[in-house]
C-alpha positions as CSV (number, residue, x, y, z in Angstrom):
1,G,-13.4,-28.2,29.1
2,P,-12.4,-26.2,26.0
3,F,-9.9,-24.3,27.8
4,D,-8.1,-27.2,29.5
5,K,-5.1,-27.1,27.1
6,F,-4.5,-23.5,27.9
7,R,-4.1,-24.0,31.5
8,G,-5.7,-20.8,32.8
9,D,-4.3,-18.2,30.6
10,W,-7.1,-15.7,31.9
11,L,-5.6,-16.1,35.4
12,V,-2.2,-14.6,34.8
13,D,-1.5,-11.1,35.3
14,D,0.3,-8.7,32.9
15,E,3.9,-8.2,33.6
16,P,4.8,-4.8,35.0
17,E,7.1,-2.6,32.9
18,R,10.7,-2.9,33.7
19,E,13.7,-0.8,33.0
20,I,16.0,-1.8,30.2
21,S,19.6,-1.0,29.6
22,E,20.7,1.2,26.8
23,A,22.4,-1.9,24.9
24,E,19.0,-4.0,25.4
25,A,17.1,-1.0,24.0
26,K,19.4,-0.7,21.0
27,A,19.1,-4.4,20.4
28,I,15.3,-4.3,20.6
29,T,15.0,-1.4,18.2
30,A,17.4,-3.1,15.8
31,C,15.3,-6.1,15.7
32,E,12.0,-4.3,15.4
33,K,13.3,-2.6,12.3
34,L,14.8,-5.6,10.7
35,F,11.7,-7.7,11.5
36,E,9.5,-5.3,9.4
37,K,11.3,-6.7,6.4
38,E,9.6,-10.1,6.4
39,N,6.0,-10.4,7.5
40,G,5.5,-14.0,8.3
41,Y,1.6,-13.6,8.6
42,D,1.6,-12.5,5.0
43,I,3.8,-15.5,3.8
44,A,1.8,-18.1,5.8
45,A,-1.5,-16.8,4.4
46,L,-0.3,-17.1,0.8
47,T,1.2,-20.5,1.6
48,K,-1.7,-22.0,3.2
49,P,-3.3,-24.7,1.0
50,T,-7.1,-24.6,0.6
51,M,-8.0,-27.4,2.8
52,V,-11.3,-28.5,4.5
53,A,-11.8,-30.9,7.4
54,R,-14.9,-33.2,7.3
55,P,-16.1,-36.7,8.4
56,I,-15.1,-39.6,6.1
57,Q,-18.2,-40.9,4.3
58,G,-18.7,-43.9,2.0
59,S,-19.9,-41.8,-0.8
60,D,-17.1,-39.0,-0.6
61,Q,-17.1,-36.9,-3.8
62,M,-14.5,-34.5,-4.9
63,E,-15.5,-31.1,-6.0
64,N,-12.7,-29.5,-8.2
65,G,-10.2,-31.4,-6.2
66,I,-11.5,-30.3,-2.8
67,L,-13.8,-32.0,-0.3
68,A,-16.8,-29.7,0.2
69,M,-17.9,-28.8,3.7
70,T,-21.3,-30.0,4.9
71,D,-23.7,-28.7,7.6
72,L,-22.0,-31.4,10.0
73,D,-18.7,-29.9,9.4
74,R,-20.0,-26.5,10.4
75,E,-21.5,-28.0,13.5
76,M,-18.2,-29.5,14.2
77,Q,-16.3,-26.2,14.1
78,K,-19.0,-24.7,16.4
79,G,-18.3,-27.4,18.9
80,G,-20.7,-30.2,17.8
81,K,-19.8,-33.8,18.3
82,H,-19.6,-36.6,16.0
83,G,-17.5,-39.8,15.7
84,G,-15.1,-41.2,13.2
85,D,-11.9,-40.0,11.5
86,L,-11.6,-36.8,9.4
87,V,-10.0,-36.2,6.2
88,V,-8.1,-33.3,4.8
89,A,-7.6,-33.0,1.1
90,E,-6.1,-30.9,-1.5
91,G,-6.4,-32.5,-4.9
92,E,-7.8,-35.9,-5.5
93,K,-4.6,-37.9,-4.7
94,Q,-3.5,-35.8,-1.8
95,V,-5.6,-37.1,1.1
96,M,-4.7,-37.8,4.7
97,T,-6.8,-38.8,7.6
98,M,-6.4,-37.8,11.2
99,T,-8.6,-37.8,14.4
100,K,-11.0,-35.1,15.2
101,R,-8.8,-34.1,18.1
102,E,-6.0,-33.2,15.6
103,I,-8.3,-31.0,13.5
104,Q,-8.2,-27.6,15.4
105,S,-9.5,-25.3,12.7
106,R,-10.2,-25.1,9.0
107,G,-7.4,-24.6,6.7
108,L,-4.4,-25.5,8.9
109,L,-0.9,-25.1,7.4
110,V,-0.1,-28.7,6.8
111,S,1.5,-30.7,4.1
112,A,-1.2,-32.5,2.2
113,G,-0.4,-35.8,0.8
114,E,1.6,-37.3,3.6
115,P,0.1,-40.3,5.1
116,A,-1.3,-39.7,8.6
117,E,1.3,-41.9,10.3
118,K,4.0,-39.7,8.8
119,M,2.4,-36.5,10.1
120,P,1.5,-37.2,13.8
121,H,1.7,-33.6,14.5
122,V,-0.8,-32.4,12.0
123,G,-2.3,-29.3,13.3
124,S,1.0,-27.9,14.7
125,H,1.7,-25.4,11.7
126,T,-0.5,-22.5,12.4
127,Y,1.7,-19.4,12.2
128,G,2.6,-16.8,14.7
129,E,5.7,-14.9,15.6
130,I,7.4,-12.9,18.5
131,A,7.3,-9.4,19.2
132,A,10.9,-8.1,19.8
133,R,10.1,-6.2,23.1
134,G,8.0,-9.0,24.5
135,F,10.5,-11.6,23.6
136,A,13.2,-9.6,25.3
137,N,11.2,-9.4,28.5
138,V,10.7,-13.2,28.3
139,L,14.5,-13.8,27.9
140,Y,15.1,-11.5,30.7
141,H,13.7,-14.2,33.1
142,V,15.7,-17.0,31.4
143,K,19.0,-15.0,31.5
144,P,20.9,-16.7,28.5
145,E,24.7,-16.9,28.8
146,S,27.9,-17.4,26.9
147,N,27.8,-21.2,27.2
148,D,24.0,-21.7,26.2
149,T,22.6,-22.9,23.0
150,F,19.2,-21.6,22.1
151,V,16.9,-23.6,19.9
152,D,13.5,-22.5,18.5
153,L,11.4,-25.5,17.4
154,G,9.2,-24.0,14.8
155,S,11.2,-20.9,14.1
156,G,9.0,-19.4,11.1
157,T,11.0,-16.5,9.7
158,G,13.8,-16.9,12.3
159,K,12.9,-14.0,14.5
160,A,13.2,-15.6,17.8
161,V,16.6,-17.0,16.9
162,I,17.9,-13.7,15.7
163,A,16.5,-11.8,18.7
164,A,18.1,-14.3,21.2
165,A,21.4,-13.9,19.4
166,S,20.9,-9.9,19.4
167,L,20.1,-9.6,23.1
168,Y,22.3,-12.2,24.6
169,P,25.9,-13.5,24.2
170,V,24.7,-17.2,23.6
171,H,27.3,-19.7,22.1
172,K,24.8,-20.8,19.4
173,A,21.3,-20.0,18.3
174,Y,19.4,-22.1,15.8
175,G,15.9,-23.0,14.7
176,I,14.0,-25.4,12.5
177,E,10.9,-24.5,10.3
178,Y,8.7,-27.1,8.5
179,V,7.2,-24.7,5.9
180,K,9.5,-23.8,3.1
181,P,8.5,-20.4,2.1
182,L,8.7,-19.2,5.9
183,H,12.2,-20.9,6.1
184,E,13.3,-19.1,2.8
185,A,12.2,-15.8,4.5
186,A,14.1,-16.6,7.6
187,Q,17.1,-17.1,5.4
188,R,16.7,-13.7,3.9
189,L,16.2,-12.2,7.2
190,L,19.3,-13.7,8.5
191,S,21.3,-12.6,5.6
192,R,20.1,-9.0,6.3
193,F,20.9,-9.4,9.9
194,E,24.5,-10.4,9.4
195,S,25.3,-7.9,6.6
196,Q,23.4,-4.9,8.2
197,A,21.8,-5.0,11.5
198,A,24.3,-6.8,13.6
199,L,27.0,-4.3,12.9
200,S,25.1,-1.8,15.0
201,L,24.7,-4.2,18.1
202,P,26.5,-3.6,21.3
203,L,27.3,-7.4,21.6
204,Y,28.7,-7.7,18.0
205,R,30.7,-4.4,18.3
206,G,32.2,-6.0,21.3
207,G,33.4,-9.0,19.5
208,I,30.7,-11.4,20.5
209,K,29.2,-13.2,17.4
210,P,27.1,-16.3,18.2
211,D,26.9,-19.0,15.7
212,I,23.4,-18.8,14.0
213,A,21.9,-21.5,11.8
214,L,18.3,-22.0,10.3
215,F,17.2,-25.2,9.1
216,Q,14.3,-26.4,7.1
217,G,12.6,-29.6,8.1
218,D,10.5,-31.5,10.7
219,L,11.1,-30.6,14.4
220,L,10.5,-34.2,15.2
221,D,13.6,-35.1,13.3
222,L,16.0,-32.4,14.8
223,D,18.9,-33.6,16.9
224,V,18.7,-31.0,19.9
225,S,21.1,-32.8,22.1
226,D,23.3,-29.7,22.6
227,A,20.3,-27.3,23.5
228,T,20.3,-25.5,26.9
229,I,17.5,-23.3,26.0
230,I,14.5,-24.7,24.0
231,F,11.7,-22.1,22.8
232,A,8.4,-23.7,21.7
233,A,5.6,-21.5,20.6
234,C,3.1,-24.4,20.9
235,T,-0.3,-22.7,20.8
236,C,-1.6,-25.1,18.1
237,W,0.5,-28.1,18.7
238,S,-1.1,-31.4,18.7
239,D,-0.9,-33.8,21.7
240,T,1.7,-35.9,19.8
241,T,4.1,-32.9,19.3
242,M,3.7,-31.8,22.9
243,Q,4.5,-35.3,24.0
244,H,7.6,-35.1,21.8
245,L,8.5,-31.8,23.5
246,A,8.3,-33.2,26.9
247,R,10.6,-36.2,26.0
248,T,13.0,-33.9,24.5
249,C,13.2,-31.7,27.5
250,E,13.6,-34.7,29.8
251,K,16.9,-35.5,27.9
252,M,18.5,-32.0,28.5
253,K,21.2,-31.4,31.0
254,V,20.8,-29.9,34.6
255,G,20.8,-26.1,34.1
256,S,18.8,-26.0,30.9
257,R,15.7,-23.9,30.5
258,V,12.6,-24.4,28.5
259,I,10.3,-21.7,27.2
260,S,6.7,-22.6,26.1
261,M,3.9,-20.5,25.1
262,T,0.0,-21.1,25.4
263,Q,0.6,-24.9,26.3
264,S,2.9,-26.1,28.9
265,P,4.9,-29.5,28.4
266,E,4.3,-32.3,30.9
267,L,7.5,-32.2,32.8
268,D,8.8,-34.2,35.7
269,M,8.6,-31.6,38.4
270,K,10.9,-33.5,40.6
271,K,13.6,-32.5,38.1
272,W,12.3,-29.2,37.0
273,V,11.2,-25.8,38.7
274,Q,8.9,-23.3,37.2
275,V,10.8,-20.1,37.0
276,K,8.2,-17.9,35.8
277,K,4.6,-17.8,34.4
278,M,3.6,-14.6,32.6
279,R,1.6,-12.9,30.1
280,E,3.7,-11.1,27.4
281,W,3.3,-10.0,23.9
282,Y,3.7,-12.5,21.0
283,G,2.7,-11.2,17.5
284,K,-0.7,-9.7,17.6
285,G,-1.6,-10.1,21.2
286,K,-0.7,-11.2,24.8
287,L,-0.4,-14.9,25.5
288,T,0.7,-16.9,28.5
289,W,4.4,-18.0,28.6
290,W,6.0,-20.6,30.9
291,I,9.8,-20.8,31.8
292,Y,11.2,-23.9,33.5
293,K,14.8,-24.9,34.5
294,K,16.0,-28.3,35.1
295,V,17.5,-28.7,38.5
296,S,18.5,-32.5,38.9
297,E,18.6,-35.5,36.7
């Protein structure tokens, strides 16, 4: 059915309000004020190329460099069915093909011009970002410690990485973002954090300063062998990317945790336990989160 991938979002109750410490409240407030400086949604909207998805036809014609939508395309977007591959185009020479399953909406934030075999996770770049208080509630159940390395796969403007380093004394916190303008915004936010916001945080004033790094590139290429906590906001991730996440998680050491959102990776539940399934704020609304912990090799 159309909701299979979301694994019953509507069945999860909202989390009850919990008491937070003064130090956590200060960290959340500092993050909220800092995060106002960079609006990832606005950046993503400006970055989004004008793209359309449509069936490949033998007589395809370009109109001003863009393939026009047809009535069949609109039917597809409303749930209609047809066979064949689809094409996404931006400019006459920038064309890629992918399966219907990998097209999840019109105008996905993807890099046009890459051959399909080099973009197996097309459809994974739709943007969203954390809410500081909601993410703090999720991390409360993860309980990061001083020997943990937190990694955000698809880090956007870097807010989850900065929040993790603000709220808990992690050893390292880093993320990778495919879209260059979002990565550039993340670098600006990190610079503001290190020069201003961090100075007011209880952790930093106590001498704890996690190693923070933000990279620009493809999450499929990132070496995360040192990760003990992986965060994946995988609402629009393709099957290929979800499979990569599951393979990555299986290589993690015992005691590691995985946080996923809206979709849950297919883990070997003989080695993993589900710590929590919860609904919590993410950006503009509440979504379902999963937290897993690896308990055996």
